[in-house]
C-alpha positions in Angstrom: 235.2 -4.8 -114.2 233.5 -7.2 -111.6 231.2 -5.2 -109.5 229.2 -6.3 -106.5 226.1 -4.3 -105.4 225.7 -5.5 -101.8 222.3 -5.0 -100.0 220.4 -4.3 -103.2 217.3 -6.3 -104.3 216.0 -3.6 -106.7 218.7 -4.1 -109.4 219.0 -0.4 -110.1 222.6 0.1 -109.4 223.4 -3.5 -110.9 221.8 -2.7 -113.9 223.3 0.9 -114.4 226.8 -0.9 -114.2 225.6 -3.6 -116.7 224.5 -0.8 -119.1 228.0 0.4 -119.1 229.4 -3.1 -120.0 230.5 -4.3 -116.6 230.0 -7.5 -114.8 227.7 -6.2 -112.1 225.9 -8.7 -109.7 223.5 -7.5 -106.8 223.3 -9.2 -103.5 220.7 -9.0 -100.8 218.8 -11.4 -98.5 215.6 -10.8 -100.6 215.3 -12.0 -104.1 215.9 -9.4 -106.8 212.8 -7.3 -108.2 213.9 -7.5 -111.8 215.5 -10.2 -113.8 219.5 -10.0 -113.7 222.6 -11.5 -112.0 221.6 -11.7 -108.3 223.2 -13.6 -105.0 220.3 -14.0 -102.6 222.3 -14.3 -99.2 224.9 -12.9 -97.1 226.9 -9.9 -98.6 229.9 -10.7 -96.5 229.8 -14.2 -98.1 229.4 -12.8 -101.6 232.5 -10.7 -101.0 234.5 -13.8 -100.4 233.0 -15.8 -103.4 235.1 -14.2 -106.1 237.4 -11.5 -107.0 235.8 -8.2 -107.0 237.2 -4.9 -108.6 234.5 -2.7 -107.1 231.8 -3.0 -104.2 228.9 -0.6 -104.1 227.3 -1.1 -100.7 223.8 -0.1 -99.3 223.9 -1.5 -95.7 220.3 -1.4 -93.9 219.9 2.0 -92.2 217.3 0.8 -89.9 219.8 0.8 -86.8 221.9 3.6 -88.1 220.0 6.5 -89.5 219.6 9.7 -87.3 215.9 9.7 -88.5 215.4 6.9 -85.9 217.3 8.5 -83.2 214.6 8.3 -80.4 215.2 4.5 -80.6 219.0 4.8 -80.3 219.3 3.9 -76.5 217.2 0.8 -77.0 219.1 -0.3 -80.2 222.5 0.2 -78.2 221.3 -1.6 -75.0 220.2 -4.7 -77.1 223.2 -4.7 -79.5 221.4 -3.8 -82.8 223.2 -0.7 -83.5 226.7 -2.2 -82.7 225.8 -5.2 -85.1 225.0 -2.7 -87.7 228.1 -0.7 -87.3 230.2 -3.8 -87.3 228.5 -4.8 -90.6 229.4 -1.2 -91.9 233.1 -1.9 -90.9 233.2 -5.3 -92.4 232.1 -3.8 -95.7 234.5 -0.8 -95.7 237.4 -3.0 -94.8 236.5 -5.6 -97.6 239.7 -6.7 -99.7 238.3 -5.0 -102.7 240.2 -2.1 -104.4 237.4 0.3 -104.8 234.5 0.6 -102.4 231.5 3.2 -102.2 229.2 2.7 -99.1 226.2 4.8 -99.1 223.8 5.6 -96.2 221.5 8.4 -95.0 222.8 10.8 -92.1 223.7 8.4 -89.6 225.8 7.3 -86.6 228.4 6.0 -89.0 229.8 9.4 -89.0 230.1 9.3 -85.2 231.4 5.8 -84.6 233.4 5.0 -87.8 234.3 8.2 -89.8 232.5 11.0 -91.6 231.5 10.4 -95.2 233.7 11.7 -98.1 230.7 13.5 -99.3 226.8 14.1 -99.3 224.6 13.9 -102.4 221.0 14.5 -103.0 218.7 13.2 -105.9 218.2 16.8 -107.3 222.0 16.6 -108.3 221.1 13.7 -110.4 217.9 14.6 -112.4 215.2 14.0 -109.6 213.5 17.1 -108.0 213.7 15.7 -104.4 216.0 15.9 -101.3 217.2 12.9 -99.7 220.7 13.6 -98.0 222.7 10.6 -98.5 226.4 10.0 -97.4 229.2 8.2 -99.6 232.0 6.6 -97.8 234.7 6.2 -100.6 237.9 4.1 -101.0 239.8 4.8 -104.1 237.0 6.3 -105.9 236.5 10.2 -106.7 233.6 12.3 -105.2 230.5 11.8 -107.3 230.2 14.9 -109.5 226.5 16.2 -109.9 225.2 14.9 -113.4 222.0 16.9 -113.8 221.0 19.6 -111.4 217.1 20.2 -111.5 215.0 22.4 -109.8 212.6 21.2 -107.0 213.2 20.2 -103.5 210.4 17.9 -102.6 210.9 15.7 -99.5 209.0 12.8 -100.9 211.0 10.0 -99.1 210.7 11.9 -95.9 206.8 12.6 -96.4 205.9 8.8 -97.4 203.1 7.5 -95.5 202.9 4.3 -93.6 202.6 1.2 -96.0 203.9 -2.4 -95.9 206.5 -1.5 -98.5 207.5 1.9 -97.1 210.9 0.7 -95.9 211.5 -0.9 -99.4 210.5 2.3 -101.3 212.5 4.6 -99.0 215.7 2.5 -99.6 215.5 2.2 -103.4 218.4 4.0 -105.1 217.2 7.0 -107.6 218.2 5.8 -111.3 220.0 9.2 -111.9 222.2 8.5 -108.9 222.8 4.9 -110.0 223.6 6.3 -113.7 226.2 8.6 -112.2 227.9 6.0 -110.3 228.1 3.6 -113.1 229.3 6.5 -115.5 231.7 8.2 -113.3 233.2 5.1 -111.5 232.7 2.5 -114.0 
């Protein structure tokens, strides 16, 4: 199966699908962190570049996530939030048979539609919380693969650093594995 992992520089989801025998390619404006098939550039152009069977999309949450709600008025006024929502709509309406779009609790729920489900890392082998929505097209809900104890808010508690935004956006390995095993 040809799988495009949009807005992923880490290669975590891409490599999980590749380990299941799929032709998975990541795409991001950033170079990939680990060796593997990667398109450095615009995800919407990558979508048009070939026939994909599945799209797993991780659009940037900077202008969407409710954790930044205190800046929403400014982001609406200058168009950043509308641009981010238009990108999400373009991903969700891509001509690809199966689509999963993930994002934290965000305005996508208010302006586009509610997610099909919310997941947490602790449902997939990581003792942490990070409520993440999944908007699905022709894919089943993700079933918890390894429920573990612990409910640490590691991501929320991360201190300031130059790489904080990258570290917060990285997909947990257990979630990537569950996606590849259940949807692949």
